[in-house]
C-alpha positions, 0 to 999 in steps of 0.5 A: 500500500503506498503512502498516499493511500495510507494518508487518505485512509487515515484522514478519512477514518482515524478519529480525532483525539482529545489529547488531554483526556488520554492516558499517555506512557513514555515509549523508549523502544520498539518493544513498548510500542509493539506491546501497545499495538498488540493490545489495541490494534490486535491485527497482524498488520497495521497502517502507520502514518508519520505524516502525509508523505511517510506511511505504510502498511506493515506487520506489527513488529515492523510497524513498531520499529518504523514508528520508533525510528520516526519519533519526533518527525510528526504525530505517528498514527497507527491503526488496523485496516478496520479502524477499530484499534488505534495507537498514537505516538506523539512527537515527544515520545509518549504514546496512547492507545484505545479500541472501539467496539465497532467503527462508528465513523465507517457506519452510515447514520441510521435513517429515521423511521418512516411515518405512516 
C-alpha cells in the first residue's frame, strides 16, 4: 500500500483525539510500542502514518520499529485496516492507545423511521 493511500485512509477514518483526556506512557523502544499495538490494534498488520508523505502498511513488529525510528518527525498514527484499534505516538515520545467496539465513523447514520 503506498503512502498516499495510507494518508487518505487515515484522514478519512482515524478519529480525532482529545489529547488531554488520554492516558499517555513514555515509549523508549520498539518493544513498548509493539506491546501497545498488540493490545489495541490486535491485527497482524497495521497502517502507520508519520505524516502525509511517510506511511505504510506493515506487520506489527515492523510497524513498531518504523514508528520508533520516526519519533519526533510528526504525530505517528497507527491503526488496523478496520479502524477499530488505534495507537498514537506523539512527537515527544509518549504514546496512547484505545479500541472501539465497532467503527462508528465507517457506519452510515441510521435513517429515521418512516411515518405512516
